[in-house]
C-alpha positions in Angstrom: 0.0 0.0 0.0 1.1 3.6 -0.5 2.4 5.4 2.5 -0.2 7.5 4.2 -3.1 5.8 2.5 -5.3 7.5 -0.1 -6.1 11.2 -0.3 -9.7 12.5 -0.1 -11.7 12.7 -3.4 -9.4 14.4 -5.9 -9.5 18.1 -6.7 -12.6 19.7 -5.1 -14.1 22.2 -7.6 -13.4 25.9 -7.9 -10.1 26.2 -6.2 -9.8 29.7 -7.5 -11.9 31.6 -10.0 -14.8 30.1 -12.0 -12.7 30.7 -15.1 -10.1 28.2 -14.0 -12.6 25.9 -12.3 -14.7 25.3 -15.5 -14.0 21.9 -17.0 -12.4 21.1 -13.6 -11.6 17.8 -12.2 -14.6 17.7 -12.9 -30.2 17.7 -10.0 -31.8 14.9 -11.4 -30.9 13.5 -14.8 -33.8 13.0 -17.1 -33.5 9.4 -18.5 -37.0 8.2 -18.7 -37.1 8.6 -22.5 -33.5 7.5 -23.1 -34.5 4.7 -25.3 -37.3 6.6 -26.9 -37.5 8.8 -30.0 -35.1 11.4 -28.8 -32.2 9.0 -28.5 -32.9 7.3 -31.8 -32.9 10.7 -33.5 -29.7 11.7 -31.7 -27.7 8.7 -32.6 -29.3 8.9 -36.1 -28.2 5.4 -37.1 -31.2 4.4 -39.1 -31.1 3.5 -42.7 -30.2 6.4 -44.9 -29.4 8.7 -42.0 -26.0 10.3 -41.4 -23.5 7.7 -40.2 -25.5 4.8 -41.4 -22.9 3.7 -43.9 -21.0 0.5 -43.1 -17.7 2.4 -42.9 -19.0 4.2 -39.7 -18.6 2.7 -36.3 -22.1 1.9 -35.2 -23.2 2.8 -31.6 -25.4 0.0 -30.2 -26.5 -1.4 -26.9 -26.0 1.8 -25.0 -26.6 1.3 -21.3 -28.6 3.6 -19.1 -26.7 6.0 -16.8 -25.2 4.0 -14.0 -26.1 5.3 -10.6 -24.3 2.4 -8.8 -21.1 2.0 -10.8 -18.3 -0.4 -9.8 -15.5 1.1 -7.7 -12.7 3.0 -9.3 -9.3 1.3 -9.5 -6.9 2.6 -6.9 -3.1 2.3 -7.1 -1.6 -0.3 -4.7 2.1 0.4 -5.2 4.4 3.3 -6.0 5.1 1.6 -9.4 1.3 1.8 -10.2 1.6 5.6 -10.1 3.9 5.8 -13.1 2.5 2.7 -14.9 -1.1 4.1 -14.7 -0.3 7.7 -15.7 2.6 7.5 -18.2 2.2 3.9 -19.5 -1.5 3.2 -19.2 -2.9 0.4 -21.4 -5.5 2.8 -22.9 -2.7 4.7 -24.7 -2.2 1.8 -27.1 -5.8 2.0 -28.4 -7.8 4.3 -30.6 -11.3 5.8 -30.7 -13.3 4.7 -33.7 -13.3 7.3 -36.5 -15.8 7.9 -37.9 -18.5 7.1 -35.4 -22.2 7.4 -36.4 -23.4 9.7 -33.7 -24.9 12.8 -35.3 -24.9 15.5 -32.6 -27.8 18.0 -33.0 -27.2 21.7 -32.4 -28.1 23.1 -29.1 -27.8 26.8 -28.2 -26.3 26.6 -24.7 -27.0 30.2 -24.1 -30.8 29.8 -24.4 -31.5 26.2 -23.5 -33.7 25.6 -20.5 -33.0 22.9 -18.0 -35.2 20.2 -19.5 -33.6 20.7 -22.9 -30.1 20.7 -21.5 -30.9 17.7 -19.4 -32.0 15.7 -22.4 -29.2 16.9 -24.6 -26.5 16.1 -22.2 -28.0 12.8 -21.2 -28.1 11.8 -24.8 -24.6 13.1 -25.4 -23.3 10.7 -22.8 -24.8 7.9 -24.9 -22.7 9.1 -27.8 -19.6 9.5 -25.6 -20.0 6.0 -24.3 -20.4 4.8 -27.9 -17.1 6.4 -28.9 -15.1 5.2 -25.8 -16.6 1.8 -25.1 -14.6 -0.1 -27.7 -11.1 1.1 -26.8 -11.9 0.8 -23.1 -13.1 -2.7 -23.5 -10.1 -3.7 -25.7 -7.8 -2.2 -23.1 -9.4 -4.3 -20.3 -11.4 -1.5 -18.6 -15.0 -1.2 -17.6 -17.0 1.8 -18.8 -20.3 2.5 -16.9 -22.1 5.4 -18.4 -21.9 8.4 -16.0 -25.1 10.2 -15.1 -25.2 14.0 -15.7 -26.8 16.4 -13.2 -27.7 19.9 -14.4 -28.0 22.4 -11.6 -29.1 26.0 -11.4 -28.1 26.9 -7.8 -25.0 25.9 -5.8 -25.3 22.3 -4.7 -23.3 20.0 -2.5 -21.9 16.8 -4.1 -19.9 14.0 -2.6 -16.9 16.0 -3.8 -17.9 19.2 -2.0 -19.9 22.3 -2.8 -20.3 23.0 -6.5 -20.5 26.7 -7.5 -22.4 28.0 -10.5 -20.5 28.7 -13.8 -18.8 25.3 -13.5 -18.7 21.8 -14.9 -17.2 19.0 -12.8 -16.6 15.3 -12.8 -16.9 13.9 -9.3 -14.9 10.7 -8.7 -16.7 10.0 -5.4 -20.0 9.2 -7.2 -18.7 9.0 -10.8 -21.2 11.7 -11.8 -20.8 14.7 -14.0 -22.3 18.0 -12.7 -23.1 20.7 -15.2 -24.2 24.2 -14.2 -26.9 25.5 -16.6 -25.1 28.9 -16.7 -21.6 27.7 -17.4 -21.7 29.3 -20.8 -21.7 32.7 -19.2 -17.9 32.6 -18.5 -17.3 31.9 -22.2 -16.6 34.8 -24.6 -20.1 36.1 -25.6 -19.2 35.7 -29.3 -18.9 31.9 -28.7 -21.8 31.2 -26.4 -24.3 30.1 -29.0 -21.8 28.3 -31.3 -22.2 24.7 -32.2 -20.3 22.1 -30.1 -19.9 24.3 -27.1 -21.7 22.0 -24.6 -20.2 19.0 -26.4 -16.7 20.2 -25.8 -17.4 20.9 -22.2 -19.1 17.6 -21.5 -16.6 15.6 -23.5 -13.9 17.1 -21.3 -15.7 16.0 -18.1 -16.3 12.6 -19.7 -12.5 12.6 -20.3 -12.0 12.7 -16.6 -14.4 9.7 -16.3 -12.1 7.9 -18.7 -9.2 8.8 -16.6 -11.0 7.6 -13.5 -12.0 4.2 -15.0 -8.4 3.6 -16.2 -6.7 4.6 -13.0 -5.1 7.7 -14.4 -7.2 10.1 -12.4 -6.6 8.5 -9.0 -2.9 7.8 -9.6 -2.5 11.5 -10.7 -4.3 12.6 -7.5 -1.9 10.5 -5.4 1.0 12.1 -7.1 -0.5 15.5 -6.4 -1.1 14.6 -2.8 2.5 13.5 -2.3 4.1 16.5 -4.1 4.9 20.1 -3.2 2.4 22.7 -4.4 4.3 23.6 -7.5 4.6 20.0 -8.7 1.1 19.2 -7.6 -0.3 22.0 -9.8 1.7 20.5 -12.7 0.1 17.1 -12.2 -3.3 18.8 -12.1 -2.5 20.6 -15.4 -1.5 17.3 -16.9 -4.8 15.8 -16.0 -6.8 18.8 -17.3 -5.0 19.2 -20.6 -5.4 15.4 -21.2 -9.1 15.9 -20.7 -9.0 18.6 -23.3 -7.2 16.2 -25.7 -9.7 13.5 -24.9 -12.5 15.9 -25.7 -10.9 16.6 -29.1 -10.7 12.9 -29.8 -14.4 12.6 -29.3 -15.3 15.5 -31.5 -13.0 14.2 -34.2 -14.8 10.8 -34.0 -18.2 12.3 -34.5 -17.0 15.1 -36.9 -18.2 13.6 -40.2 -21.6 12.4 -38.9 -22.2 15.7 -37.1 -21.0 18.0 -39.8 -18.2 19.5 -37.8 -16.8 22.3 -40.0 -13.4 24.0 -40.0 -15.2 27.0 -38.5 -16.6 24.8 -35.7 -13.1 23.5 -34.9 -11.8 27.0 -34.7 -14.6 28.0 -32.4 -13.9 24.9 -30.1 -10.2 26.0 -29.9 -11.3 29.5 -29.1 -13.3 28.1 -26.2 -10.3 26.2 -25.0 -8.3 29.4 -25.2 -10.9 31.4 -23.3 -10.8 29.0 -20.3 -7.0 28.9 -20.0 -4.9 31.3 -18.1 -3.2 34.0 -20.3 0.4 33.2 -19.2 2.2 30.5 -17.2 1.7 30.6 -13.5 3.0 28.1 -10.9 -0.2 28.6 -9.0 -2.4 27.6 -11.9 -3.7 24.1 -11.8 -5.5 24.0 -15.1 -3.2 25.3 -17.8 -2.5 28.2 -20.0 -4.6 29.1 -23.1 -1.7 28.0 -25.3 -1.4 24.6 -23.6 -5.1 23.9 -23.6 -5.4 24.9 -27.3 -2.4 22.7 -28.2 -3.8 19.6 -26.5 -7.3 20.2 -27.8 -5.8 20.6 -31.3 -4.0 17.3 -30.9 -7.2 15.5 -30.0 -9.1 17.1 -32.9 -6.6 15.7 -35.4 -6.3 12.2 -34.0 -7.9 8.9 -33.2 -4.9 7.5 -31.3 -5.4 7.9 -27.6 -1.7 7.7 -26.9 -1.3 11.1 -28.6 -3.0 12.5 -25.5 -0.4 11.2 -23.1 0.2 14.5 -21.3 1.9 12.6 -18.4 4.8 11.7 -20.7 5.1 15.3 -22.1 7.7 17.8 -21.0 6.8 20.3 -18.4 6.8 23.1 -20.9 4.0 21.4 -22.8 1.6 21.5 -19.8 2.2 25.0 -18.5 
C-alpha cells in the first residue's frame, strides 16, 4: 500500500476563479425517455441517416446511466503511479473514426434545464459509444456516467459546487453541469455549435481517466508533491481531458458536420478558459497549452497522442 493511505476525493471544484474551475476535475438526470424517440434521432443510425454507412462505427446497446457503478481502480504500489499515468494500457488503443453519432445543435445560451438535461443525457450515450470499444479492448469497464444539471449551488460527494462550473466527481462518478456555465465563455462563442459537447466531453474525459486509474494515480502524485509540482500534475490531467474531448469531437465530426469554423470555435473556447500566461499557482493550464492539446485531439484517433503525463513540463504549462 502507499504510505499515508489515499487522499480525499481528488480536486474539489473551484479552487480559484470560476474561469479556472470550469472543466475542472470535474439535479436529477432525465433518463425516462432515453431509449425513446429522442435518443434514436440523436444517434441517427437508421437506414439512410448520417452515419448509417457500413464504414462508420455503429453505436449500439448503449446502457442507461449507471447510478451504482463499480468502484474505481486505486493504485496499490508506487510503481502503479507511473504505470497508470505514463504507460497506461489505454494509450495503445484508438477511438473509432468515424462514429455514427450525429450530434444535434443546441444553443447553450438559451437552452432551458429540461432541454439541457435531455441533450447532455443523450450526449453521454454518444460519448459512451465512442469510448466503449477502446476501453473494453484495453481491459477496462465503462459504466455510463449520469449528468446532473443544476441552477443553484449544490453539494456533491466531492464538496460544494458553485455556479459557472462543470465538474466530474470521482466520489460518485457523476458529471455535474451548471446551466449557466456558458456565461464565462466569450459572448461571441456562447451560441456556437459544439460548445456543450466540448465541455461535457472534457468531463467525460475525466471519467475515462478515473476508470483507467489515471485520475486516482495522478491525485496521489499531487497529494505526495509540493504545491508547484502538484499543480503541474493537475495541469497534466486537465490538458489530457481537453485532448480526450478533441478525440471525441473528431470521432463524430463527419456524422455531425463539424466544420473547420466549428473546430476553430472549439479551440477559441479552449483558449478562453485557460490562463493568459504560465503561473506556478495555476492548476488547469495556459490558453496555449489547452489549445495545443485540444488541437492534438481534434486531429487524432490514437489515444496515446493525448499522453500528457509523458510530455515535457513546458507542454503542460
